[in-house]
Structures are given as structure tokens and as C-alpha cells.
C-alpha positions, 0 to 999 in steps of 0.5 A, spaced: 723 329 215 722 322 222 719 321 227 719 318 234 711 314 233 712 311 239 715 313 246 716 309 253 721 310 259 726 305 260 729 308 266 731 313 270 734 316 264 734 313 257 727 312 253 725 307 248 723 310 242 721 307 235 722 311 229 717 312 223 723 308 219 722 303 223 727 303 227 727 302 235 733 303 240 734 307 247 736 313 248 739 317 253 738 323 256 742 323 262 748 328 257 742 333 256 740 333 264 746 337 266 742 344 263 738 348 266 732 348 261 733 339 263 734 339 270 727 337 272 728 331 268 733 328 274 726 327 278 724 320 276 718 320 277 716 327 273 722 324 268 718 317 266 711 322 263 715 322 257 710 323 252 710 323 243 711 331 242 709 334 236 715 328 232 719 328 237 718 326 245 717 332 250 715 333 257 709 337 261 713 342 263 715 344 256 722 341 255 722 336 248 728 332 243 727 333 236 726 327 232 733 328 229 738 328 234 734 322 238 736 319 231 742 319 230 745 318 237 739 312 240 742 305 241 739 301 235 735 295 237 737 288 232 732 289 226 727 284 228 725 280 221 717 279 221 
């Protein structure tokens, strides 16, 4: 199973992620913010508290997204050769 190894907020509704398989990109959280469970993420200060959570990402009050969802929906950056 793949996992998120780094995350940082890019804007008020998107995060930059790096996956264990070396892929990097932007994941748009906005589609999830419409549900009651993720509603608190609409507060930008709270959204910016995103951290690694198990193999995915999460926030202090329990909202989380798994690595499979993130990997499937992120917009990947072009790979930069070493």
C-alpha cells in the first residue's frame, strides 16, 4: 500500500503531498468540504493544521483522508530527474 510521506497546505482548500512511491502533486480537498464531517476545514486557519495521519492526512478534530483517495485524485507534478 502506498502512503503519504509529506503534506503541506498550498491554499485554503488544497494540499501538496508526496507519496512513498515518489509521486508528488496537489490534492484538492474542496469536494469533501461540503459534508458535515469536513465542514470545519472551511476555516482556513484550521485547514492549515493538516498533518500526516497514519498513511494519509488528517486534522486535529479527526477529519482524515486515506492514501488511496489522495493518490487517485491528486494532480501529479512532473517528475524531476535526480
